PASEBA-1860 file (N, C-alpha, C; in nm, 3 decimals):
! residues 124
1> MKTGMTLA> -0.589/-8.257/-8.215/-0.652/-8.376/-8.160/-0.582/-8.415/-8.031 ~ -0.656/-8.454/-7.930/-0.602/-8.481/-7.798/-0.588/-8.631/-7.769 ~ -0.571/-8.713/-7.870/-0.569/-8.857/-7.851/-0.464/-8.901/-7.750 ~ -0.343/-8.851/-7.763/-0.237/-8.890/-7.670/-0.271/-8.855/-7.527 ~ -0.327/-8.737/-7.505/-0.363/-8.695/-7.370/-0.475/-8.783/-7.316 ~ -0.573/-8.813/-7.398/-0.684/-8.897/-7.353/-0.633/-9.033/-7.310 ~ -0.545/-9.093/-7.388/-0.491/-9.223/-7.352/-0.412/-9.216/-7.223 ~ -0.338/-9.108/-7.203/-0.261/-9.092/-7.079/-0.354/-9.084/-6.960
9> VAALLFGA> -0.463/-9.010/-6.973/-0.559/-9.000/-6.864/-0.622/-9.136/-6.836 ~ -0.656/-9.209/-6.941/-0.714/-9.342/-6.921/-0.617/-9.430/-6.843 ~ -0.489/-9.421/-6.874/-0.390/-9.500/-6.801/-0.385/-9.458/-6.655 ~ -0.393/-9.329/-6.629/-0.394/-9.282/-6.491/-0.517/-9.331/-6.416 ~ -0.630/-9.331/-6.484/-0.754/-9.370/-6.419/-0.760/-9.519/-6.388 ~ -0.716/-9.600/-6.482/-0.740/-9.743/-6.469/-0.617/-9.828/-6.446 ~ -0.498/-9.774/-6.473/-0.382/-9.859/-6.463/-0.279/-9.816/-6.361 ~ -0.287/-9.695/-6.313/-0.180/-9.641/-6.230/-0.173/-9.706/-6.094
17> TGSQDKRC> -0.285/-9.727/-6.028/-0.281/-9.779/-5.892/-0.339/-9.918/-5.878 ~ -0.423/-9.956/-5.972/-0.489/-10.086/-5.961/-0.598/-10.086/-5.856 ~ -0.626/-9.972/-5.797/-0.727/-9.963/-5.693/-0.867/-9.983/-5.750 ~ -0.950/-10.050/-5.678/-1.090/-10.068/-5.718/-1.180/-9.968/-5.647 ~ -1.122/-9.871/-5.577/-1.199/-9.771/-5.505/-1.276/-9.683/-5.602 ~ -1.407/-9.674/-5.589/-1.491/-9.600/-5.682/-1.537/-9.466/-5.625 ~ -1.471/-9.413/-5.523/-1.517/-9.290/-5.460/-1.475/-9.163/-5.533 ~ -1.407/-9.175/-5.646/-1.365/-9.060/-5.727/-1.280/-8.963/-5.647
25> EWAVMRAL> -1.183/-9.013/-5.576/-1.098/-8.925/-5.496/-0.988/-8.861/-5.578 ~ -0.958/-8.915/-5.695/-0.853/-8.858/-5.777/-0.908/-8.739/-5.853 ~ -0.837/-8.628/-5.849/-0.882/-8.508/-5.920/-0.899/-8.534/-6.069 ~ -0.814/-8.618/-6.126/-0.822/-8.644/-6.270/-0.956/-8.708/-6.307 ~ -1.019/-8.779/-6.215/-1.147/-8.843/-6.245/-1.261/-8.742/-6.252 ~ -1.238/-8.623/-6.203/-1.343/-8.521/-6.207/-1.317/-8.422/-6.320 ~ -1.228/-8.454/-6.410/-1.192/-8.363/-6.519/-1.229/-8.425/-6.653 ~ -1.265/-8.340/-6.746/-1.283/-8.382/-6.884/-1.159/-8.339/-6.959
33> VGPEDAIY> -1.115/-8.421/-7.049/-1.000/-8.385/-7.130/-1.053/-8.342/-7.266 ~ -1.022/-8.221/-7.303/-1.067/-8.171/-7.432/-1.002/-8.038/-7.462 ~ -1.032/-7.983/-7.578/-0.969/-7.859/-7.621/-1.029/-7.733/-7.558 ~ -1.134/-7.745/-7.477/-1.196/-7.627/-7.418/-1.241/-7.656/-7.275 ~ -1.271/-7.548/-7.200/-1.334/-7.564/-7.069/-1.480/-7.599/-7.096 ~ -1.530/-7.703/-7.033/-1.664/-7.750/-7.066/-1.741/-7.790/-6.941 ~ -1.871/-7.796/-6.959/-1.964/-7.841/-6.856/-2.031/-7.966/-6.912 ~ -2.051/-8.065/-6.828/-2.130/-8.178/-6.873/-2.237/-8.208/-6.769
41> LRGEAVLA> -2.350/-8.252/-6.818/-2.462/-8.295/-6.735/-2.506/-8.430/-6.786 ~ -2.557/-8.514/-6.697/-2.603/-8.645/-6.741/-2.720/-8.688/-6.656 ~ -2.796/-8.783/-6.707/-2.910/-8.832/-6.632/-2.973/-8.951/-6.701 ~ -3.089/-8.984/-6.653/-3.163/-9.100/-6.701/-3.309/-9.058/-6.712 ~ -3.378/-9.105/-6.815/-3.520/-9.069/-6.833/-3.591/-9.182/-6.907 ~ -3.721/-9.168/-6.918/-3.805/-9.265/-6.988/-3.900/-9.188/-7.078 ~ -3.917/-9.237/-7.201/-4.014/-9.175/-7.290/-4.154/-9.199/-7.237 ~ -4.242/-9.105/-7.259/-4.385/-9.120/-7.229/-4.457/-9.087/-7.359
49> ARTATIIL> -4.528/-9.183/-7.415/-4.595/-9.165/-7.543/-4.495/-9.121/-7.650 ~ -4.379/-9.186/-7.653/-4.274/-9.169/-7.753/-4.192/-9.041/-7.743 ~ -4.205/-8.965/-7.635/-4.126/-8.842/-7.623/-4.093/-8.811/-7.477 ~ -3.985/-8.739/-7.458/-3.947/-8.691/-7.324/-3.876/-8.557/-7.341 ~ -3.908/-8.464/-7.253/-3.840/-8.334/-7.253/-3.751/-8.330/-7.130 ~ -3.624/-8.303/-7.152/-3.527/-8.293/-7.043/-3.504/-8.146/-7.016 ~ -3.527/-8.103/-6.893/-3.508/-7.964/-6.853/-3.376/-7.956/-6.776 ~ -3.286/-7.876/-6.828/-3.153/-7.860/-6.768/-3.160/-7.761/-6.652
57> PAGFEAMT> -3.062/-7.763/-6.563/-3.063/-7.672/-6.448/-3.070/-7.525/-6.491 ~ -3.136/-7.445/-6.409/-3.145/-7.301/-6.436/-3.005/-7.243/-6.452 ~ -2.988/-7.157/-6.549/-2.860/-7.093/-6.571/-2.765/-7.168/-6.663 ~ -2.804/-7.288/-6.707/-2.715/-7.366/-6.793/-2.674/-7.288/-6.916 ~ -2.771/-7.230/-6.986/-2.738/-7.158/-7.110/-2.659/-7.030/-7.083 ~ -2.679/-6.967/-6.969/-2.602/-6.847/-6.936/-2.456/-6.882/-6.909 ~ -2.429/-7.002/-6.863/-2.292/-7.045/-6.832/-2.220/-7.104/-6.952 ~ -2.291/-7.127/-7.063/-2.231/-7.194/-7.178/-2.243/-7.109/-7.304
65> TASGHTVQ> -2.161/-7.143/-7.403/-2.169/-7.072/-7.530/-2.300/-7.105/-7.600 ~ -2.341/-7.018/-7.690/-2.469/-7.037/-7.760/-2.465/-7.155/-7.855 ~ -2.349/-7.189/-7.907/-2.340/-7.302/-7.999/-2.249/-7.409/-7.937 ~ -2.251/-7.524/-7.997/-2.159/-7.628/-7.953/-2.212/-7.720/-7.845 ~ -2.339/-7.710/-7.811/-2.395/-7.809/-7.718/-2.407/-7.942/-7.791 ~ -2.369/-8.050/-7.725/-2.392/-8.181/-7.784/-2.476/-8.264/-7.688 ~ -2.563/-8.345/-7.743/-2.649/-8.432/-7.665/-2.629/-8.574/-7.715 ~ -2.606/-8.667/-7.623/-2.595/-8.808/-7.658/-2.696/-8.886/-7.576
73> VTCIEGFS> -2.757/-8.985/-7.638/-2.851/-9.071/-7.567/-2.815/-9.217/-7.593 ~ -2.841/-9.301/-7.494/-2.814/-9.444/-7.503/-2.934/-9.520/-7.447 ~ -2.988/-9.609/-7.524/-3.103/-9.689/-7.479/-3.062/-9.779/-7.362 ~ -3.157/-9.802/-7.271/-3.137/-9.892/-7.158/-3.228/-10.013/-7.179 ~ -3.172/-10.132/-7.172/-3.248/-10.257/-7.180/-3.345/-10.260/-7.298 ~ -3.291/-10.251/-7.413/-3.372/-10.255/-7.534/-3.313/-10.161/-7.636 ~ -3.379/-10.151/-7.750/-3.332/-10.061/-7.854/-3.449/-9.997/-7.924 ~ -3.440/-9.868/-7.938/-3.532/-9.789/-8.020/-3.449/-9.683/-8.089
81> ILSVSRVS> -3.490/-9.643/-8.206/-3.423/-9.531/-8.270/-3.465/-9.407/-8.194 ~ -3.366/-9.337/-8.135/-3.395/-9.216/-8.059/-3.344/-9.095/-8.135 ~ -3.422/-8.991/-8.134/-3.388/-8.866/-8.199/-3.385/-8.757/-8.092 ~ -3.290/-8.663/-8.102/-3.282/-8.554/-8.005/-3.289/-8.420/-8.075 ~ -3.350/-8.324/-8.009/-3.352/-8.187/-8.060/-3.227/-8.115/-8.013 ~ -3.204/-7.998/-8.064/-3.097/-7.912/-8.012/-3.140/-7.857/-7.877 ~ -3.043/-7.822/-7.793/-3.073/-7.757/-7.666/-3.122/-7.616/-7.696 ~ -3.236/-7.581/-7.640/-3.294/-7.448/-7.660/-3.375/-7.413/-7.536
89> SGRFTVST> -3.357/-7.292/-7.488/-3.428/-7.245/-7.368/-3.409/-7.340/-7.251 ~ -3.289/-7.397/-7.240/-3.256/-7.483/-7.126/-3.320/-7.620/-7.127 ~ -3.357/-7.668/-7.244/-3.420/-7.800/-7.253/-3.394/-7.862/-7.389 ~ -3.416/-7.993/-7.396/-3.411/-8.064/-7.523/-3.511/-8.178/-7.517 ~ -3.548/-8.228/-7.635/-3.650/-8.332/-7.645/-3.589/-8.458/-7.708 ~ -3.627/-8.571/-7.653/-3.587/-8.701/-7.706/-3.715/-8.771/-7.751 ~ -3.712/-8.832/-7.869/-3.831/-8.901/-7.918/-3.792/-9.024/-7.998 ~ -3.891/-9.107/-8.026/-3.871/-9.225/-8.110/-3.978/-9.227/-8.217
97> NAAGNPQQ> -3.954/-9.308/-8.320/-4.050/-9.318/-8.429/-4.158/-9.422/-8.397 ~ -4.248/-9.448/-8.491/-4.360/-9.540/-8.469/-4.315/-9.683/-8.440 ~ -4.196/-9.722/-8.486/-4.146/-9.857/-8.462/-4.078/-9.870/-8.326 ~ -4.048/-9.758/-8.262/-3.976/-9.760/-8.135/-4.066/-9.788/-8.015 ~ -4.004/-9.824/-7.905/-4.075/-9.848/-7.779/-4.125/-9.713/-7.726 ~ -4.255/-9.696/-7.708/-4.307/-9.566/-7.662/-4.268/-9.532/-7.519 ~ -4.216/-9.630/-7.444/-4.168/-9.606/-7.307/-4.021/-9.645/-7.292 ~ -3.942/-9.621/-7.396/-3.800/-9.657/-7.393/-3.726/-9.578/-7.284
105> AFFWEVKA> -3.653/-9.649/-7.200/-3.567/-9.584/-7.100/-3.433/-9.552/-7.168 ~ -3.369/-9.445/-7.124/-3.242/-9.405/-7.185/-3.159/-9.322/-7.088 ~ -3.027/-9.326/-7.109/-2.935/-9.236/-7.043/-2.914/-9.118/-7.137 ~ -2.889/-8.999/-7.081/-2.857/-8.883/-7.164/-2.736/-8.811/-7.106 ~ -2.664/-8.743/-7.195/-2.550/-8.663/-7.154/-2.544/-8.539/-7.243 ~ -2.524/-8.424/-7.182/-2.509/-8.297/-7.254/-2.371/-8.243/-7.221 ~ -2.299/-8.201/-7.323/-2.170/-8.134/-7.306/-2.180/-7.998/-7.372 ~ -2.119/-7.897/-7.309/-2.121/-7.762/-7.366/-1.997/-7.687/-7.324
113> ECAAAPPS> -1.949/-7.601/-7.413/-1.833/-7.519/-7.384/-1.874/-7.406/-7.289 ~ -1.790/-7.380/-7.188/-1.818/-7.271/-7.095/-1.816/-7.137/-7.168 ~ -1.905/-7.046/-7.128/-1.913/-6.915/-7.190/-1.787/-6.833/-7.162 ~ -1.733/-6.842/-7.042/-1.612/-6.770/-7.008/-1.531/-6.857/-6.913 ~ -1.404/-6.870/-6.941/-1.318/-6.948/-6.855/-1.294/-6.871/-6.725 ~ -1.276/-6.939/-6.613/-1.247/-6.868/-6.488/-1.115/-6.793/-6.499 ~ -1.102/-6.681/-6.429/-0.976/-6.606/-6.435/-0.858/-6.695/-6.396 ~ -0.743/-6.666/-6.453/-0.621/-6.741/-6.426/-0.596/-6.748/-6.276
121> GQRK> -0.560/-6.866/-6.227/-0.533/-6.883/-6.085/-0.655/-6.926/-6.003 ~ -0.775/-6.922/-6.064/-0.894/-6.961/-5.990/-0.944/-7.099/-6.027 ~ -0.875/-7.166/-6.118/-0.914/-7.302/-6.152/-0.878/-7.396/-6.039 ~ -0.956/-7.499/-6.024/-0.930/-7.597/-5.919/-0.906/-7.731/-5.978
END
């Protein structure tokens, strides 16, 4: 578990300089802390007739392992029960049930482990 490392990074991000600069100039702000090399994608979408299909960039699945993709969604300005499919063929689907808002707006985030780590010395 990387709890200690995560807390250390949080301290670096928010407590080290006290700067309110949001330009992401610190290298640590462009890194994910975790047990593997990973790719993350995020965005915003709106359901249409209770469903939305998110199409990921070409090559996403070739750059990532076949398993271990995670998808998270967060409702924007309201609440509906949202359900997500697994990532398959470079896409996933978000939907709601009959009680949900058929045009619910939401943020989405996909995380996936890289298929192959860059050769030693080529990391930035």
